[in-house]
C-alpha positions in Angstrom: -10.1 -7.7 1.5 -8.5 -7.4 -1.5 -4.8 -6.5 -2.9 -5.1 -5.3 -5.9 -1.1 -5.9 -6.6 -1.5 -8.6 -6.2 2.1 -9.4 -5.4 4.1 -8.2 -2.7 6.6 -5.4 -3.4 9.6 -5.8 -1.2 11.0 -2.8 -1.7 11.0 0.5 0.4 12.1 2.9 -2.8 10.1 1.2 -5.4 6.5 2.3 -6.7 4.0 0.3 -6.2 3.3 -2.5 -9.3 0.1 -2.0 -11.3 -3.5 -2.4 -10.0 -5.1 -5.3 -11.5 -8.5 -4.0 -13.2 -9.8 -7.3 -12.6 -10.0 -6.8 -8.9 -12.4 -4.2 -9.2 -14.8 -6.4 -11.2 -17.0 -7.4 -7.7 -17.3 -4.1 -6.6 -18.2 -2.0 -9.7 -20.7 -4.5 -10.8 -22.6 -5.5 -7.5 -22.0 -1.3 -6.4 -19.8 -1.6 -3.2 -18.3 1.4 -2.0 -14.2 1.4 -2.1 -12.2 2.1 1.5 -8.7 2.1 -0.3 -5.8 1.6 2.2 -1.9 2.4 2.4 0.4 -0.1 3.8 3.7 0.8 4.4 6.0 -1.0 6.4 5.7 -4.0 5.8 8.8 -4.7 3.3 11.1 -5.7 6.5 8.4 -7.5 8.6 7.8 -10.2 6.0 11.5 -10.4 4.9 12.2 -13.9 5.5 15.8 -13.2 6.4 15.1 -11.4 9.3 14.3 -12.9 12.5 13.0 -10.2 14.5 9.7 -9.0 13.7 9.1 -6.1 15.4 9.0 -2.6 13.3 6.4 -0.4 12.3 3.9 -0.4 9.7 1.8 2.3 8.7 -2.1 2.4 7.2 -4.1 5.1 6.1 -7.4 5.1 4.8 -8.5 6.8 2.3 -11.2 8.3 1.0 -14.0 6.6 0.1 -14.8 5.8 -4.1 -17.7 4.8 -5.6 -17.9 2.5 -8.1 -20.6 4.0 -10.0 -18.4 7.1 -10.2 -16.4 5.1 -13.0 -19.2 3.8 -15.0 -17.8 0.6 -14.9 -14.7 1.1 -16.3 -12.5 -1.2 -13.8 -8.9 0.1 -15.3 -9.5 3.4 -14.7 -11.0 2.7 -11.2 -7.7 0.9 -10.5 -5.6 3.4 -11.8 -7.2 6.1 -10.0 -7.2 4.0 -6.4 -3.8 3.4 -7.5 -2.8 6.5 -7.9 -4.6 7.9 -4.5 -2.5 4.9 -2.7 0.8 6.2 -4.2 0.7 9.3 -3.1 -0.5 8.3 0.6 2.9 6.1 0.4 4.8 9.0 -1.0 4.1 10.6 2.0 4.5 8.1 4.4 7.6 7.4 3.1 8.6 11.2 3.6 7.8 11.7 6.7 9.7 8.7 7.9 12.9 8.8 5.9 14.7 7.1 8.6 12.7 4.2 8.1 13.6 4.0 4.7 17.1 4.2 5.6 17.6 2.2 8.1 15.0 -0.6 8.4 14.9 -1.6 4.4 18.7 -2.9 5.9 17.0 -4.8 9.0 18.0 -2.3 11.3 16.6 -2.5 14.9 13.6 -0.2 15.2 13.9 0.4 19.2 17.3 2.3 18.5 15.0 4.8 16.1 12.2 5.4 19.1 15.5 6.5 21.6 
């Protein structure tokens, strides 16, 4: 597992940070396929100021990407993966607007379930 942003993104509304091309060099050289995963919702769970740690986290597996299709160009590969993951995260945000509004401020998730 590689997290190509290189750091945590703590904001529900901000776009992903740039994916680092270096994180795609190993699959490009070894000709291993990449399974991008869009993860959204960890912004609250990983917040050190919120004590109660029971919040939804969504993971969507995206179609497999073959690095051979990019002829070793890891910059283009990183950009393509970032665009795919960002598009999926944007979908998750739009499907769960209450999570963006309420839980980014640390509100109780159980109230959302009721």
